[in-house]
C-alpha positions in Angstrom: 81.9 64.5 97.2 78.1 64.9 97.6 78.5 65.8 101.3 81.4 68.2 100.5 79.1 70.0 97.8 76.3 70.2 100.2 78.3 71.6 103.0 79.9 74.0 100.7 76.6 75.3 99.2 75.1 75.9 102.7 78.2 77.5 104.2 78.7 79.8 101.2 75.1 81.0 101.5 75.6 81.8 105.2 78.8 83.5 104.3 77.2 85.8 101.7 74.4 86.8 103.9 76.9 88.0 106.4 78.3 90.5 103.8 81.5 91.2 105.6 83.7 89.3 103.0 81.6 90.6 100.1 82.4 94.2 101.2 86.1 93.7 102.3 87.2 91.1 99.9 85.3 92.0 96.7 83.8 95.6 96.9 86.9 97.3 98.8 89.6 96.3 96.4 87.3 97.5 93.5 86.8 100.8 95.2 90.5 101.3 95.6 91.0 100.4 91.9 88.4 103.0 90.8 90.2 105.7 93.0 93.5 104.8 91.6 92.1 104.6 88.0 90.8 108.1 88.2 94.0 109.5 89.7 96.8 107.6 87.8 94.8 105.7 85.1 96.4 107.7 82.1 99.9 106.5 81.4 102.4 109.4 81.6 104.2 110.5 78.5 107.2 108.2 77.9 106.3 105.8 80.7 106.2 102.0 80.1 103.5 101.3 82.5 100.6 103.1 84.3 100.5 103.2 88.0 97.4 101.2 87.9 99.1 98.3 85.9 102.0 98.4 88.6 99.4 98.1 91.2 97.1 95.3 90.0 99.0 92.6 91.9 99.0 94.6 95.2 95.2 95.2 94.7 94.6 91.5 94.4 96.4 90.9 97.7 94.0 93.2 99.5 91.3 90.7 98.9 93.6 87.6 99.6 94.7 89.4 102.9 91.1 90.1 104.0 89.9 86.7 103.2 93.0 84.7 104.6 94.0 86.5 107.6 90.7 88.0 108.8 87.6 86.1 107.3 88.7 82.6 107.4 90.2 82.3 111.0 87.4 84.2 112.5 84.7 82.1 111.0 86.2 78.8 112.0 86.9 80.0 115.6 83.5 81.5 116.0 82.0 78.2 115.0 84.1 76.6 117.8 82.9 79.1 120.4 79.3 78.8 119.5 79.6 75.0 119.8 78.7 74.6 116.1 81.8 72.5 115.5 80.8 70.3 118.4 77.7 69.5 116.4 79.8 68.6 113.3 81.8 66.3 115.4 78.9 63.8 115.6 78.5 63.8 111.9 80.7 62.0 109.2 82.3 65.4 108.5 86.0 65.3 109.2 88.2 68.2 110.3 89.9 68.1 106.8 86.7 68.2 105.0 85.3 71.0 107.1 88.5 73.1 106.8 88.5 72.4 102.9 85.0 73.8 102.6 85.8 77.0 104.4 89.1 77.2 102.5 87.2 76.8 99.2 84.7 79.6 100.1 87.6 82.2 100.5 89.3 80.9 97.3 86.0 81.8 95.6 86.0 85.3 97.1 89.6 85.9 96.0 88.9 84.6 92.5 85.9 86.9 92.1 87.9 89.8 93.2 90.8 89.0 90.9 88.6 88.6 87.8 86.7 91.8 88.7 89.8 93.8 89.1 91.4 92.6 86.0 88.1 93.2 83.9 87.6 96.6 85.3 91.1 97.8 84.8 91.1 96.5 81.2 87.6 97.9 80.2 87.6 101.2 81.8 91.3 102.2 81.8 92.7 100.1 79.0 95.2 98.4 81.3 97.3 95.9 79.5 99.3 92.8 80.7 102.8 93.3 79.3 104.0 90.2 80.8 102.6 86.6 81.0 98.9 86.1 82.1 99.6 82.3 83.0 102.5 83.4 85.1 100.5 86.0 86.9 97.8 83.6 87.6 100.3 81.0 88.9 101.8 83.6 91.3 98.4 84.8 92.3 97.4 81.2 93.1 100.5 80.5 95.1 100.1 83.7 97.0 96.5 83.0 97.7 97.1 79.4 99.0 99.8 80.4 101.2 98.0 83.2 102.7 94.7 81.3 103.2 96.7 78.4 104.9 97.9 80.8 107.5 94.2 81.8 108.3 93.4 78.2 108.3 95.9 77.3 110.9 94.9 80.3 113.1 91.3 79.1 112.8 92.0 75.6 113.5 94.0 76.2 116.8 92.4 79.4 118.2 90.3 78.5 121.3 87.6 81.3 120.6 86.8 84.2 118.4 88.6 86.6 120.6 92.0 84.9 120.4 91.6 84.3 116.8 91.0 88.1 116.4 93.9 89.0 118.3 96.2 86.6 116.2 94.4 87.7 113.0 95.2 91.4 113.7 98.7 90.9 114.6 99.2 89.1 111.2 96.8 91.2 109.0 97.9 94.8 109.6 101.9 94.3 109.5 101.4 92.2 106.3 98.9 94.6 104.8 101.1 97.6 105.4 104.6 96.5 105.2 104.3 93.6 102.5 103.9 96.2 99.6 100.1 96.0 99.4 99.7 99.5 100.5 103.3 101.1 101.0 105.5 100.2 98.1 108.4 98.0 99.0 110.9 100.1 97.0 110.4 103.2 99.3 111.2 101.2 102.4 114.9 101.3 103.8 117.0 98.4 102.9 117.0 96.8 106.2 113.2 96.9 106.5 113.0 95.2 103.1 115.0 92.3 104.2 113.0 92.0 107.3 109.4 92.1 105.5 110.8 89.7 102.8 110.0 86.8 105.2 106.3 87.6 104.7 104.7 85.2 102.1 102.6 88.1 101.0 105.7 90.2 100.3 107.1 87.4 98.0 103.8 87.0 96.4 103.4 90.6 95.5 106.8 91.0 94.0 106.2 87.7 92.1 102.9 89.0 90.7 104.1 92.4 89.7 107.0 90.9 87.9 104.8 88.4 86.0 102.2 91.0 85.2 104.7 93.6 83.9 107.0 91.2 82.4 110.1 92.2 84.5 113.0 90.0 85.3 113.2 88.6 88.7 116.3 87.7 90.7 115.1 84.0 90.9 111.9 82.2 91.4 113.1 79.6 93.9 113.0 82.0 96.9 109.3 83.3 96.8 108.3 79.7 95.6 110.1 78.1 98.4 108.9 80.4 101.1 105.2 80.3 100.1 105.4 76.7 99.6 106.9 75.9 103.0 104.3 78.1 104.6 101.4 76.4 102.9 102.7 72.8 103.9 103.4 73.8 107.5 100.3 75.8 108.1 97.9 73.2 106.4 99.4 70.4 108.3 99.3 72.2 111.7 95.6 73.3 110.9 94.5 69.6 110.4 96.7 68.0 113.1 96.0 70.6 115.9 92.4 71.1 115.0 89.9 71.1 118.0 86.2 70.7 117.8 85.7 72.5 121.0 
């Protein structure tokens, strides 16, 4: 545990100095929240929820998407390309421990972003949680872990930063645009909704929205099964197929 803590501390310092994830995983979602707050913050007469309250889950996934599908895989693959992982190979640090450290760093980014978004929306626009906060946090956690596990797998198997970047972009943009994080799922044609429902991020956003607003869902088994299966498969592949160089 001591070596894990030391490695985590050093890697976190290096990551923060880079500033990419501070900007895209923490500041960017907050900027979007502020824009939506000024435009849609006031609850329309007769409406049950503000647009901002309906969008909190989607805003949280902007950070999750940036962390899991761009930040995490690119960092691991860049370390491989720059022979940094080769140096770790001659130390007691195992692939599982190294991946766990990088995974934990991006969990922290997502957590800071989520807390910041909730506090800002409640303090400045009086947003409320009509549903269940524990249910929302549980759905957020499941969404985050499943998405980060995809990035962990990409970083674990990509040969270099260039290939990881290509794979990450092929995953990042479709999920960000079509999962409901930017374009609402409700406005998509029925056929497209069925197609994008295979994305774990789509399942996560719908689950978070329902938990935050206290809406009834058609069943919890499908999103939980999809995200749980993605997590187990991707994490297993990341560790088993991991290459030091």
